[in-house]
C-alpha positions as a LaTeX table, in Angstrom:
\begin{tabular}{lrrr}
\hline
Residue & $x$ (\AA) & $y$ (\AA) & $z$ (\AA) \\
\hline
Met1 & $-11.05$ & $-22.19$ & 2.03 \\
Ala2 & $-10.10$ & $-24.32$ & $-1.05$ \\
Arg3 & $-9.82$ & $-22.72$ & $-4.32$ \\
Ser4 & $-11.83$ & $-23.99$ & $-7.24$ \\
Lys5 & $-9.73$ & $-25.54$ & $-10.37$ \\
Gly6 & $-8.97$ & $-23.09$ & $-12.45$ \\
Ala7 & $-9.23$ & $-20.29$ & $-9.93$ \\
Lys8 & $-6.58$ & $-17.49$ & $-10.23$ \\
Asn9 & $-5.48$ & $-15.09$ & $-7.53$ \\
His10 & $-5.64$ & $-11.53$ & $-8.13$ \\
Leu11 & $-3.86$ & $-9.04$ & $-5.72$ \\
Leu12 & $-5.88$ & $-5.60$ & $-5.03$ \\
Gly13 & $-4.09$ & $-2.73$ & $-3.42$ \\
Leu14 & $-6.25$ & 0.08 & $-2.14$ \\
Gly15 & $-4.85$ & 3.35 & $-0.97$ \\
Leu16 & $-6.98$ & 5.28 & 1.07 \\
Asp17 & $-5.17$ & 8.55 & 1.56 \\
Asn18 & $-5.58$ & 10.37 & $-1.40$ \\
Gln19 & $-6.13$ & 14.35 & $-0.61$ \\
Asp20 & $-5.83$ & 15.62 & $-4.07$ \\
Gln21 & $-8.54$ & 13.93 & $-5.93$ \\
His22 & $-6.25$ & 12.20 & $-8.78$ \\
Lys23 & $-7.43$ & 9.06 & $-9.95$ \\
Arg24 & $-4.46$ & 6.32 & $-9.79$ \\
Ile25 & $-4.82$ & 3.25 & $-11.09$ \\
Thr26 & $-2.07$ & 0.95 & $-11.90$ \\
Gln27 & $-3.31$ & $-2.79$ & $-13.38$ \\
Gly28 & $-0.55$ & $-5.70$ & $-14.36$ \\
Asp29 & $-0.89$ & $-9.45$ & $-14.67$ \\
Gly30 & $-2.63$ & $-10.55$ & $-11.52$ \\
Phe31 & $-2.86$ & $-7.32$ & $-9.42$ \\
Ser32 & $-4.44$ & $-3.97$ & $-9.79$ \\
Leu33 & $-3.66$ & $-0.69$ & $-7.72$ \\
Val34 & $-6.56$ & 1.78 & $-6.61$ \\
Gly35 & $-6.20$ & 4.99 & $-5.31$ \\
Gly36 & $-3.44$ & 6.50 & $-2.49$ \\
Ser37 & $-1.30$ & 9.77 & $-2.92$ \\
Ala38 & 1.37 & 9.85 & $-5.29$ \\
Glu39 & 3.61 & 8.55 & $-2.56$ \\
Thr40 & 1.44 & 5.89 & $-1.55$ \\
His41 & 0.39 & 4.52 & $-5.00$ \\
Glu42 & 4.11 & 4.92 & $-6.14$ \\
Arg43 & 4.98 & 2.53 & $-2.99$ \\
Met44 & 2.41 & $-0.02$ & $-3.67$ \\
Thr45 & 3.47 & $-0.27$ & $-7.24$ \\
Glu46 & 6.92 & $-0.47$ & $-6.25$ \\
Thr47 & 6.35 & $-3.11$ & $-3.83$ \\
Val48 & 4.00 & $-5.14$ & $-6.29$ \\
Ile49 & 6.69 & $-4.81$ & $-9.08$ \\
Lys50 & 9.62 & $-6.34$ & $-6.70$ \\
Thr51 & 7.48 & $-9.07$ & $-5.42$ \\
Val52 & 6.77 & $-10.20$ & $-9.26$ \\
Glu53 & 10.27 & $-9.74$ & $-10.08$ \\
Asp54 & 10.84 & $-12.44$ & $-7.09$ \\
Leu55 & 8.16 & $-15.00$ & $-8.05$ \\
Gln56 & 9.52 & $-14.99$ & $-11.59$ \\
Arg57 & 12.98 & $-16.07$ & $-10.73$ \\
His58 & 11.00 & $-19.14$ & $-8.93$ \\
Gly59 & 9.24 & $-19.80$ & $-12.02$ \\
Arg60 & 5.88 & $-18.40$ & $-10.84$ \\
Asn61 & 3.68 & $-15.50$ & $-11.22$ \\
Leu62 & 0.70 & $-13.63$ & $-8.70$ \\
Gln63 & $-1.97$ & $-15.85$ & $-10.37$ \\
Asp64 & $-0.86$ & $-19.33$ & $-9.34$ \\
Ala65 & 1.38 & $-18.71$ & $-6.15$ \\
Pro66 & 0.39 & $-19.81$ & $-3.03$ \\
Ala67 & $-0.80$ & $-16.99$ & $-1.02$ \\
Glu68 & 1.37 & $-17.62$ & 1.88 \\
Gln69 & 4.65 & $-17.16$ & $-0.40$ \\
Val70 & 3.11 & $-13.68$ & $-2.02$ \\
Arg71 & 2.15 & $-12.53$ & 1.75 \\
Asp72 & 5.83 & $-13.27$ & 2.59 \\
Leu73 & 7.23 & $-11.46$ & $-0.45$ \\
Leu74 & 4.88 & $-8.29$ & $-0.25$ \\
Arg75 & 6.20 & $-7.97$ & 3.19 \\
Lys76 & 9.67 & $-8.61$ & 2.10 \\
His77 & 9.56 & $-5.72$ & $-0.16$ \\
Asp78 & 7.35 & $-3.55$ & 1.71 \\
Arg79 & 9.68 & $-0.28$ & 2.36 \\
Ser80 & 7.30 & 1.41 & 4.93 \\
Arg81 & 7.56 & $-1.44$ & 7.51 \\
\hline
\end{tabular}
């Protein structure tokens, strides 16, 4: 599927294991993380932050990086794997 000109990526992380009814939302440039237990939300946040830092070292950001590059970096930094 081709992106339209000017379209930007936005990463959405969704945690589904919340048992304590807390509303957890973390947003940044190009990403939104919603839900999850405290541990899951923290893990998602850490993974995205490390991914953004890697992209910045390569002169990119989440909004304009190729999806494959973002996917590979997310997998690299996901400590639950």
